[in-house]
C-alpha positions in Angstrom: -19.3 2.4 6.2 -17.5 -0.8 5.2 -18.9 -4.3 5.2 -17.3 -7.6 4.3 -19.2 -10.7 3.0 -17.1 -13.8 2.8 -19.0 -16.6 1.0 -16.6 -19.5 0.6 -13.1 -18.4 -0.3 -14.3 -15.1 -1.8 -14.4 -11.7 -0.1 -16.9 -9.1 -1.2 -16.2 -5.7 0.3 -18.9 -3.0 0.2 -17.8 0.5 1.0 -20.3 3.4 1.3 -18.9 6.8 0.1 -18.1 9.4 2.8 -20.8 11.6 1.1 -24.1 10.3 -0.2 -24.1 10.6 -4.0 -27.5 11.8 -5.4 -29.0 11.4 -8.8 -30.7 14.3 -10.8 -34.0 13.9 -8.9 -32.4 13.7 -5.4 -32.6 9.9 -5.2 -29.6 7.9 -4.1 -27.4 7.0 -7.0 -25.9 3.5 -6.7 -22.8 2.8 -8.8 -20.1 0.1 -9.2 -16.9 1.8 -8.0 -14.6 -1.0 -8.8 -13.4 -4.6 -8.6 -10.5 -6.0 -6.7 -8.6 -9.1 -7.8 -6.0 -10.9 -5.7 -2.7 -11.9 -7.2 -0.4 -14.5 -5.5 2.6 -12.5 -6.9 1.7 -8.8 -7.3 5.2 -7.9 -8.6 4.9 -10.5 -11.4 1.4 -9.2 -12.2 2.8 -5.7 -12.5 5.7 -6.9 -14.8 3.1 -8.8 -17.0 0.9 -5.7 -17.1 3.7 -3.1 -17.1 2.1 -0.9 -19.8 -1.1 -0.6 -17.8 -0.1 -0.6 -14.1 2.2 1.3 -11.9 4.6 -0.4 -9.4 2.7 -1.8 -6.4 2.3 0.4 -3.4 1.1 -0.2 0.2 -2.6 -1.0 0.4 -5.0 0.1 3.2 -4.7 -3.3 4.8 -1.4 -3.7 6.6 1.1 -6.0 4.9 -0.6 -5.9 1.5 0.5 -4.2 -1.8 -1.7 -3.2 -4.7 -1.8 -1.7 -8.1 -4.6 -0.4 -10.3 -5.2 -1.4 -13.9 -5.4 1.4 -16.5 -8.9 0.5 -17.7 -8.7 2.6 -20.9 -5.9 0.4 -22.2 -8.2 -2.7 -21.8 -11.6 -1.2 -22.4 -12.7 -1.4 -18.8 -14.7 1.5 -17.3 -14.7 0.4 -13.6 -11.6 0.7 -11.5 -9.8 -2.7 -11.3 -7.4 -3.0 -8.4 -5.0 -5.9 -8.1 -3.8 -6.8 -4.6 -1.4 -9.2 -2.9 -3.0 -11.9 -0.8 -4.8 -11.2 2.5 -2.6 -10.9 5.6 -3.9 -11.3 9.1 -3.1 -8.1 11.0 -4.5 -6.4 14.1 -5.9 -3.0 13.2 -8.7 -1.0 14.8 -11.8 -0.3 12.8 -11.2 3.4 13.1 -7.7 3.1 11.7 -8.9 0.9 8.8 -11.6 3.4 7.9 -9.1 6.3 8.0 -6.8 4.3 5.7 -9.6 3.4 3.4 -10.7 7.0 3.0 -7.0 8.0 2.3 -6.8 5.2 -0.3 -10.1 6.4 -1.9 -8.6 9.9 -2.3 -5.4 8.5 -3.7 -7.2 6.3 -6.2 -9.5 9.1 -7.3 -6.4 11.2 -8.0 -4.8 8.4 -9.9 -7.9 7.9 -11.9 -8.0 11.6 -12.9 -4.4 11.4 -14.1 -5.1 8.1 -16.0 -2.6 6.2 -13.8 
C-alpha cells in the first residue's frame, strides 16, 4: 500500500511493506524505513557527495533519477534517498506499485552491500 500526503510544498509518502513485519510478541512492528530528499540537480549532488553516493539511476517514478546516501559515512542509520524533482507523468497505480516493489528490492540489496 502506498499513500501520499501533500501538505504545502512537501510530499510525505507512506509505503506499507509487502509483508507485515512482526515484533517478538506478534505485534506489528513500525519502523522508519527512510527519508527522501529532493535535489534540483541530482548530478551535482552526486559529485558533491561522491564518496558516499553512487551515480544516479532511474527512480520508480518515470522521468526521475535517484541515488542513496551511504549512511555509515555520515552516521545516519535510516536510508536517505536523494531524488531529482517531481515530473508529471501518466502511470497506472498497478505499474507504480510494481516499480516501487522492484525499487524496494534493489535498495535492500544496495543496503546489504553498503552501496
